[in-house]
C-alpha positions as CSV (number, residue, x, y, z in Angstrom):
1,M,0.0,0.0,0.0
2,A,1.0,3.6,-0.4
3,S,-0.1,7.2,0.1
4,I,-0.9,9.5,-2.8
5,A,0.0,13.2,-2.6
6,F,-0.6,16.2,-4.8
7,S,1.8,19.1,-4.2
8,G,0.9,22.3,-6.1
9,V,-0.3,20.3,-9.1
10,S,-1.7,22.2,-12.1
11,K,-2.8,21.1,-15.5
12,V,-3.2,23.5,-18.4
13,F,-4.2,22.2,-21.8
14,P,-2.8,23.6,-25.0
15,D,-5.8,25.9,-25.6
16,G,-5.1,27.6,-22.3
17,T,-7.8,25.8,-20.2
18,K,-6.7,25.3,-16.6
19,A,-8.3,22.0,-15.7
20,V,-6.5,21.7,-12.3
21,D,-5.3,24.7,-10.4
22,T,-2.5,24.3,-7.8
23,L,-4.0,21.2,-6.1
24,D,-2.7,20.2,-2.7
25,L,-4.2,17.0,-1.4
26,E,-3.0,13.8,0.4
27,V,-4.7,10.4,0.4
28,E,-3.4,8.6,3.5
29,D,-1.9,5.1,3.2
30,G,-4.9,2.8,3.2
31,G,-7.4,5.6,3.0
32,F,-10.4,6.0,0.8
33,T,-10.7,9.6,-0.6
34,V,-13.4,10.7,-2.9
35,L,-13.0,13.6,-5.4
36,V,-16.4,15.0,-6.0
37,G,-17.7,18.0,-8.0
38,P,-19.7,18.9,-11.0
39,S,-18.7,18.3,-14.6
40,G,-15.6,20.3,-15.5
41,S,-14.4,20.6,-11.9
42,G,-11.0,18.8,-12.7
43,K,-11.6,15.7,-10.7
44,S,-11.1,13.2,-13.5
45,T,-8.1,15.1,-14.8
46,A,-6.5,14.9,-11.4
47,L,-7.1,11.2,-11.3
48,R,-5.6,10.7,-14.8
49,M,-2.5,12.6,-13.8
50,V,-1.9,10.1,-10.9
51,A,-2.4,7.3,-13.4
52,G,0.1,8.9,-15.8
53,L,-2.6,9.3,-18.5
54,E,-2.2,13.1,-18.4
55,E,1.0,15.0,-17.8
56,T,1.2,17.6,-15.1
57,S,1.9,21.2,-16.1
58,S,3.5,22.0,-12.7
59,G,3.8,20.5,-9.2
60,E,4.6,17.0,-8.0
61,I,2.6,13.8,-7.6
62,R,3.9,11.2,-5.1
63,I,2.9,7.6,-4.7
64,A,4.4,6.4,-1.4
65,D,7.8,8.2,-1.3
66,R,8.3,8.3,-5.1
67,V,7.7,11.4,-7.3
68,V,6.0,9.8,-10.3
69,N,5.6,12.7,-12.7
70,D,8.1,11.2,-15.1
71,I,7.4,7.5,-14.4
72,A,5.5,5.5,-17.0
73,P,2.0,4.4,-16.1
74,K,2.9,0.7,-16.0
75,D,5.6,1.4,-13.4
76,R,3.5,3.4,-11.0
77,D,2.0,0.3,-9.2
78,I,-1.6,1.4,-9.5
79,A,-4.7,-0.2,-11.0
80,M,-7.5,1.8,-12.5
81,V,-11.2,1.1,-12.8
82,F,-12.9,3.1,-15.6
83,Q,-16.4,4.5,-16.2
84,S,-16.7,2.1,-19.1
85,Y,-16.0,-1.5,-18.2
86,A,-13.3,-1.8,-20.9
87,L,-13.5,-5.6,-21.0
88,Y,-12.1,-7.6,-24.0
89,P,-15.2,-8.9,-25.7
90,H,-13.5,-12.0,-27.2
91,M,-12.0,-13.1,-23.9
92,S,-13.7,-15.0,-21.0
93,V,-14.2,-13.4,-17.6
94,E,-11.2,-15.4,-16.3
95,D,-8.9,-14.3,-19.2
96,N,-10.1,-10.6,-18.8
97,M,-9.2,-10.7,-15.0
98,G,-5.9,-12.5,-15.5
99,F,-4.7,-10.6,-18.6
100,A,-2.5,-8.1,-16.8
101,L,-1.0,-11.0,-14.7
102,K,-0.2,-12.9,-18.0
103,M,1.5,-9.8,-19.4
104,Q,3.6,-9.6,-16.2
105,G,4.5,-13.3,-16.4
106,V,2.8,-14.2,-13.1
107,K,2.6,-18.0,-12.9
108,S,-0.1,-18.3,-10.2
109,R,-2.6,-16.2,-12.0
110,G,-5.3,-19.0,-12.0
111,E,-5.2,-19.2,-8.2
112,R,-5.3,-15.4,-7.8
113,V,-8.1,-14.9,-10.3
114,G,-10.1,-17.7,-8.6
115,G,-9.6,-16.2,-5.2
116,V,-10.7,-12.8,-6.3
117,A,-13.7,-14.2,-8.2
118,R,-14.9,-15.9,-5.1
119,R,-14.6,-12.7,-3.1
120,L,-16.6,-10.8,-5.7
121,G,-19.2,-13.5,-6.1
122,I,-18.5,-14.2,-9.8
123,K,-16.7,-17.6,-9.4
124,D,-19.5,-19.2,-11.5
125,L,-19.0,-16.7,-14.4
126,L,-15.4,-17.2,-15.2
127,A,-16.1,-19.1,-18.4
128,R,-18.6,-16.5,-19.8
129,R,-17.9,-13.7,-22.2
130,P,-18.7,-10.1,-21.3
131,R,-21.8,-10.0,-23.6
132,Q,-23.3,-12.7,-21.4
133,L,-23.1,-10.6,-18.2
134,S,-25.3,-8.0,-16.7
135,G,-24.0,-4.5,-16.0
136,G,-23.4,-5.2,-12.4
137,Q,-21.5,-8.4,-13.2
138,R,-19.3,-6.6,-15.8
139,Q,-18.4,-4.0,-13.2
140,R,-17.4,-6.7,-10.8
141,V,-15.2,-8.2,-13.4
142,A,-13.6,-4.8,-14.0
143,L,-13.0,-4.5,-10.2
144,G,-11.6,-8.0,-10.1
145,R,-9.2,-7.2,-12.9
146,A,-7.8,-4.4,-10.8
147,I,-7.8,-6.4,-7.5
148,V,-5.8,-9.4,-8.9
149,R,-2.9,-7.1,-9.6
150,E,-2.5,-6.4,-5.9
151,P,-1.5,-2.8,-6.6
152,A,-0.3,-0.1,-4.1
153,A,-3.4,2.0,-4.9
154,F,-6.7,1.8,-6.7
155,L,-7.9,4.7,-9.0
156,M,-11.6,4.7,-9.8
157,D,-13.1,7.1,-12.3
158,E,-16.9,7.1,-11.9
159,P,-17.2,3.3,-12.1
160,L,-20.9,3.2,-11.2
161,S,-22.3,5.9,-13.5
162,N,-23.3,3.4,-16.2
163,L,-25.4,1.3,-13.8
164,D,-29.1,1.8,-12.9
165,A,-30.1,3.3,-9.6
166,K,-30.6,0.0,-7.7
167,L,-27.3,-1.5,-9.0
168,R,-25.4,1.7,-8.0
169,V,-26.6,1.4,-4.4
170,E,-25.6,-2.3,-4.3
171,M,-22.2,-1.7,-6.0
172,R,-21.2,1.3,-3.8
173,A,-21.8,-0.8,-0.7
174,Y,-19.8,-3.6,-2.3
175,I,-16.9,-1.3,-3.1
176,A,-16.9,0.1,0.4
177,R,-16.9,-3.4,1.9
178,L,-14.0,-4.4,-0.4
179,H,-12.0,-1.5,0.7
180,H,-12.6,-2.4,4.4
181,E,-11.4,-6.0,3.6
182,L,-8.4,-5.1,1.4
183,G,-7.3,-1.8,3.0
184,T,-5.8,-0.6,-0.3
185,T,-5.3,3.1,-0.8
186,T,-8.2,4.3,-3.0
187,L,-8.8,7.5,-4.9
188,Y,-12.3,7.6,-6.2
189,V,-13.9,10.1,-8.6
190,T,-17.7,10.8,-8.8
191,H,-20.1,13.7,-9.5
192,D,-22.7,12.0,-7.2
193,Q,-22.5,13.6,-3.7
194,T,-24.5,10.6,-2.3
195,E,-21.7,8.2,-3.4
196,A,-19.1,10.5,-2.0
197,M,-20.8,10.8,1.4
198,T,-21.5,7.1,1.8
199,M,-18.2,5.7,0.5
200,G,-15.3,7.9,1.4
201,D,-13.6,8.3,4.8
202,R,-12.5,11.7,3.3
203,V,-14.2,13.8,0.6
204,A,-12.5,16.5,-1.4
205,V,-14.9,18.9,-3.1
206,M,-13.6,20.5,-6.3
207,R,-14.9,23.3,-8.5
208,D,-13.2,24.9,-11.6
209,G,-10.0,22.9,-11.0
210,R,-9.7,24.1,-7.4
211,L,-10.0,22.3,-4.1
212,E,-12.9,23.9,-2.2
213,Q,-12.8,21.8,1.0
214,V,-11.6,18.4,2.1
215,D,-12.8,16.7,5.3
216,S,-14.8,13.8,6.6
217,P,-18.3,13.4,5.1
218,Q,-20.0,14.4,8.3
219,A,-17.7,17.5,8.8
220,L,-18.5,18.7,5.2
221,Y,-22.2,18.3,6.0
222,D,-22.0,20.0,9.4
223,R,-19.4,22.7,8.7
224,P,-19.3,23.7,5.0
225,S,-16.6,26.3,4.5
226,N,-18.4,28.2,1.7
227,L,-21.6,28.5,-0.2
228,F,-20.6,26.1,-2.9
229,V,-19.9,23.2,-0.5
230,A,-23.0,24.0,1.4
231,A,-25.2,23.9,-1.7
232,F,-23.4,20.8,-3.2
233,I,-23.4,18.5,-0.1
234,G,-26.7,17.3,1.2
235,S,-29.9,15.9,-0.4
236,P,-32.2,17.7,-0.6
237,A,-30.0,20.7,-1.0
238,M,-29.6,23.3,1.8
239,N,-32.0,26.2,1.6
240,L,-30.0,29.3,0.9
241,L,-31.9,32.6,1.5
242,R,-30.9,36.2,1.5
243,G,-31.3,37.7,5.0
244,R,-30.0,40.3,7.4
245,L,-28.9,40.4,11.0
246,E,-30.4,43.2,13.1
247,L,-30.6,44.2,16.7
248,L,-34.2,44.1,18.2
249,E,-34.7,45.1,21.8
250,G,-31.2,44.1,22.6
251,R,-31.4,40.7,20.9
252,V,-29.7,39.7,17.6
253,V,-32.3,38.6,15.1
254,A,-32.1,37.1,11.6
255,V,-34.5,38.7,9.2
256,L,-35.9,36.5,6.5
257,G,-38.3,38.5,4.4
258,G,-41.1,39.6,6.6
259,Q,-40.2,37.2,9.4
260,R,-37.6,37.4,12.2
261,L,-35.7,34.7,14.1
262,V,-34.3,35.5,17.5
263,L,-30.8,34.0,17.7
264,P,-30.3,32.2,21.1
265,D,-27.4,33.3,23.3
266,E,-25.7,29.9,22.9
267,V,-25.7,30.3,19.1
268,L,-24.0,33.7,19.4
269,A,-21.5,32.3,22.0
270,A,-20.6,29.5,19.6
271,R,-20.2,31.9,16.7
272,P,-19.1,35.3,18.1
273,V,-18.3,36.6,14.6
274,L,-22.0,37.0,14.0
275,G,-22.0,40.0,16.5
276,G,-19.9,41.9,14.0
277,W,-22.5,41.4,11.2
278,V,-25.4,43.2,12.9
279,D,-27.0,45.6,10.3
280,E,-25.4,43.6,7.5
281,D,-26.8,41.3,4.8
282,V,-26.0,37.6,5.1
283,V,-26.9,34.4,3.3
284,I,-28.7,32.1,5.7
285,G,-28.5,28.4,5.1
286,I,-31.1,26.0,6.6
287,R,-31.0,22.3,5.9
288,P,-34.4,20.6,5.3
289,E,-33.7,18.3,8.1
290,C,-33.4,21.2,10.6
291,L,-37.0,22.2,10.1
292,R,-39.9,20.8,12.1
293,L,-43.3,21.9,13.3
294,G,-42.9,24.8,15.7
295,N,-43.4,28.6,16.1
296,D,-40.4,30.2,14.3
297,L,-41.9,30.7,10.9
298,V,-45.4,30.7,9.3
299,L,-45.3,29.7,5.6
300,E,-47.7,28.5,2.9
301,V,-47.3,25.1,1.3
302,A,-46.5,25.2,-2.4
303,L,-45.8,21.5,-3.1
304,V,-45.8,18.2,-1.2
305,E,-43.6,15.2,-2.2
306,A,-44.3,11.9,-0.4
307,L,-41.3,9.7,-0.1
308,G,-42.7,7.1,2.2
309,S,-40.2,7.5,5.0
310,D,-40.9,11.3,5.1
311,L,-42.4,14.2,3.3
312,L,-40.6,16.9,1.4
313,V,-42.7,20.0,1.8
314,H,-41.9,23.1,-0.2
315,F,-43.0,26.4,1.2
316,T,-43.2,29.8,-0.5
317,T,-41.2,32.5,1.3
318,D,-40.7,36.2,0.6
319,A,-37.0,35.9,1.5
320,P,-35.0,35.9,-1.8
321,R,-33.5,32.6,-2.7
322,V,-29.8,32.4,-3.4
323,T,-28.4,30.1,-6.1
324,V,-24.9,28.8,-6.4
325,S,-23.4,27.8,-9.7
326,D,-20.0,26.7,-10.9
327,A,-19.1,30.2,-11.8
328,F,-20.3,32.4,-9.0
329,D,-21.4,32.4,-5.3
330,G,-24.4,33.9,-3.8
331,E,-26.4,35.3,-6.7
332,E,-30.0,36.2,-5.9
333,D,-32.4,34.2,-8.0
334,A,-35.1,36.6,-9.2
335,G,-36.4,34.4,-11.9
336,L,-38.2,31.8,-9.8
337,E,-40.5,31.8,-6.8
338,S,-38.5,31.6,-3.6
339,R,-39.0,28.3,-1.9
340,L,-38.0,26.8,1.5
341,T,-37.9,22.9,1.6
342,A,-38.5,21.0,4.8
343,R,-38.2,17.2,5.5
344,L,-41.2,16.4,7.8
345,P,-42.8,13.3,9.2
346,P,-44.8,11.1,6.7
347,D,-48.0,11.2,8.7
348,L,-48.3,15.0,8.6
349,N,-51.5,15.9,6.9
350,V,-50.7,19.0,4.8
351,R,-51.9,20.1,1.4
352,V,-51.0,22.8,-1.1
353,G,-52.3,26.2,0.2
354,D,-52.1,25.3,3.9
355,R,-50.3,27.6,6.2
356,V,-47.9,25.8,8.5
357,R,-46.0,26.8,11.6
358,L,-42.4,25.7,11.4
359,G,-39.6,25.5,14.0
360,I,-35.9,25.7,13.2
361,D,-33.0,24.1,15.0
362,L,-31.1,27.5,15.1
363,G,-27.9,25.8,16.4
364,R,-27.6,24.2,13.0
365,V,-28.3,27.2,10.9
366,H,-25.4,28.4,8.7
367,F,-24.5,32.0,7.9
368,F,-22.4,33.1,4.9
369,D,-20.8,36.3,3.6
370,P,-22.9,37.2,0.5
371,E,-19.9,38.8,-1.2
372,T,-17.2,36.1,-0.7
373,G,-19.4,33.1,-0.1
374,L,-17.3,32.1,3.0
375,A,-18.9,30.7,6.1
376,L,-19.2,33.0,9.1
377,C,-17.8,30.6,11.7
């Protein structure tokens, strides 16, 4: 096994496009780190530079204690799993899995392929050709082909994106379990934040080639460092509304349109920086899970989505909604009706047009600078 480290790594293509911008990131020996972000964020380019499929424009990439910038891909001791299965259609499953071992002259490849096939639950498929397999089975073969090589690190580039929703859930649990069993350093790329949150022990959020934040999944959810991470992590997405902090009868209140929320003393004590934002505009972030029935807000129901386990209830609000795109932070969305989404109990009897009293867990509300997008911690 081996760690993977990026030190000031950039990638600029001949047309001037900067795909990766001064990336500093370390994947610990035996760790499972997920690179997540929207299309064009640079996550796959970063992975391909580790594999040696793209050259770096500047900076160093280390695998264990070796700088690998000028080392050929075959000599980097890594195995890659691609978005496409990339199986040889004329070969059996056994031959596909053992092909790299054959090229390396490994004599015990039958034993190694058989052991990995048993672990992956495809022992009975070794004689079949890829066209005789389902999508999930083909992806297991692709994983097995990487595992039999016993590399220092696995690189996985959106390996589940070609599977249907049910198979994706099954396979992400399978990959997470394999990592627990094998303990091999893994760098995994996805655009799906649910995959990132459920699989990685560390998640690195990227945008426009830059690393926005890297931390444990729970820390990213609880303490996003800026508006982009706050909007990207979590499903349903965090409600982001334009608000203002004011002083009312000696108490700090958050103004959301025509409604006011008195901030408890414990919230201000935990985030003393908020005291300096009185009479200033802020972006207020409220996760749907932090809303419940209560007496903080009175809002009208615009839409109800029944999910079985809970209800997603969308309310209209006169506080302007803030949207976050790849290109900017904190732009007020004037084109659509402003909504606030709450995750509520499934037995709640609400209909479109009802006015509902909501409570907010104010200790879990987030505040952001509307100009820079940075969290006010």
